[in-house]
N, C-alpha and C positions, 0 to 999 in steps of 0.2 A: 642452443639452448634458447630460450624464449625470455625475451627482455621484459620484465615487471617492474612497474612502479606503484607502490602501495603510499596512501595517505597516512602519515604517522602524527600523532599528537597527544602528548602527556600534560595536560595542564599543570600538574604540580611539578614537572621537571623540563617541559620545552618552554622557551620563549615564545616559539612561533610553530605553525605546523609546517611541515616539509614533507616532499616525497622520496620515500627510500627505494632505490634502484635495486632490483634482485634479478637474480637469473633462476630460471625453471628449466628443468629437464625437458625434452623434447617427447617424452613418452606420457606427457600431463595433457597434449593437446586434445587427446579423446576424452579426456575425465573432465570433472567440473571444477567450476573456479573454487568453491568449498575445497575440495581436494587439494588444490594448489595453496590455499590459505592454512590448511591443515600441515601442508608440507614444510611452509615457512614458519610456522608457529613451532612445529618440533624444531626447530633450529634456534629459534627466538622466543621464548615462552613468554615474552612482554607485549607481543602483537594481540591485540584485543578485537574480537568481533562477537556476535552472536549467532549460536547455530544451535539447533536442536533434532529436529526430526530427519533430517537430509531427504526429504520426499516431497518438498514443495507444499506441506501441509501447514506445518507451525507458521510459517511467514516470518521467523524470526531473523534470517539473514539477508534480508533485504540492502542492496547497495548499488552504487553506481559503478558502472564496469563498463569503460570506454563510452563515458558520456551518456549511457541509457541506465536506467533502473531496474535491476533483476533480482531474482533470489538467486544465492550464489550457488546453492545445492543443485538446482537444476538448469544452471547454463554451462554448456560444456565451453572450454577454453577456446578450440578453434571456432566455435560459433561467434564467441564475444569477440575473438580477433578479427575476423572476417579480413579484409583487405590489409590490416593493420598488421605491422611488426613488433609492437608493443600492446601489453595488456596493463590500462592503467586502471586502478581500483581506488575508488575514494567512499566516503560516507554518504548517505542520503542527502541529498541537498535541501536545502530550506528548514534543516533542523539542527539545533545547537548540536555540538559533537562533545561528547562526554569523554572518549577517548579514542584514538585511533579510527577505526570503522564502526563505533559503537555512538549511537546518537539519542538525545533526549526525546522521547515520543509521548512526552506528558501531556503535550497539547493536543497532539493528534488523537489519543484517546480521550480526552475531554469533550471535544468535537465530537467523537463518535457516542459519548454518552448523552450528548444533547438531543439526539433525535430519536431517543428513547427506545433501543434496540432491544424492545421485549413486547411482548403481545399485552396491547391495553383490554382489559375484559371487566364489563361492568354487570354481566349476568351472574347469577349464580352457578358455581361450578358444574358442570353434568355429573351424572352418576358414575360413568366410565370414561370417556374421553373427549376431546374436542375434535371432532371428525370433519374431515377435510376430502372432497371427491379428487381422485386423480386429474381431473380438467383444471380445478382451480389450483391444485397442487403445482402443477405443470408451470403457472403463471408464475413462481417463484425461481424457475430455471434462470441461470444468468445473473442472479442476485446473491442466492444463499452461499454461493461457492468461495466469495471473497475470504481470504484469509489474515486481512488486517496486517499485511505486510508495509503497507505506507508507501509502497512504492508509486501509485498513482497519485496521492497527494503531495508528496515531497516533489515530484515532477511538474507541478501545477503553478505556472508563475502567477496566475490570480491568488492561490493560496499564498505565496510567497509574499504576494503584496498586502494581503490583508489577513494573515493567520488569526488574528483573534476573533475576526469577524464572520469570515467566509468559512463554511463549513468543511469545503473540500470534498472532492470528488469520492471517497472511501467512504464518508459517513452519510454523504447525500444516496449513494448506491443502497447502503442498508437502511436510508429512510423509505425507499421506494418499496423495497423487500417487505417492509412491513405495512406501508400503504396498500399494496396489493394481496397481503394475506386475507383470506377471507373469513379466518377466526378472530381478526383483530377488530375493535370497535372504537377506535382513537382517531378515525380518519380526520374529522374537522379540527380535532385538537392537533394533530400533525401537520395539517397543511397550514394553518392559523400560525404555527410556530416558524414558518419557512416563507411568510409572506414581508418580512421587512426588506429593505434594500441590499443587504450583504450576505445573510445565510445561503441562500440559494442563487441569486441574481446577479452574484459577482463573478459568474461564470461567464466567462467568453468564448467557449466553445474553441477552444485551442486545439484539444483532441490529444493533448501530452498523455491524460491519464489511461485513456485505451490503448496508446501506442505503446506503453511499457507494462500493461497488467499482466503479471506471469501466468494468470490462470485464464487470460483470452477474454476476459470482461470488458463490457462497453459502459463504464461509468459517465461518459459523457451523453451516452444516448438514454441513462438512466435518468440523469438530470432534466434532459429535455422532456421526458415523460412526467417528470414532477410539475414543470412548468405547464405542460397540457392538462394536468389533473387540476392544478390551481385554475386555470383558465375556465375549465367546464365547472367548477364549482361557483365561479362569479358570474356565469353565465344562465 
């Protein structure tokens, strides 16, 4: 049997959070962490966590597994264990816990909204569509694939220290996605919104964001690119 510890907390009943020790059959080593959680939930319906697509697309089941943020649905148990003999599952760090593994992501999505994640268009609508060449479309690769799971932002110390002011890696990755979109006409406005001391420049290039991204994206690199874009505008 595999030794598993799961963070449990029900604010309406529990005086304080605690770790629940459970045993997982060996057959789950080659299955996903989400399968293990489903196994436990069948036996204890009070266990709370988010999940939806099971394919690493919706981003709903981000959580901290053996000290690193992952999407539970695409993380094999054996890979998560590594050299450890214990599987420890906690909620995403740096976010208020609603219950068990479910965190409050209100602030996370407010920061995402602040970067205006939509095309800013001032011209009249075209007759058919806003066309984009394959070469210009390729500039968005590595940016548009973000599923907003929150894994990168919640493992960022700079965001822990200044969550109200620092936008965090997920929001900034999306900011670059629209800065580089050839169809967008809000470049000056977008860059101006990031020129204060906190929104962008609180990043300390620690690299946790790129380390944990389950889609293999590079938020830290995107933040560096935005800084260079700001410098090019000021020269």
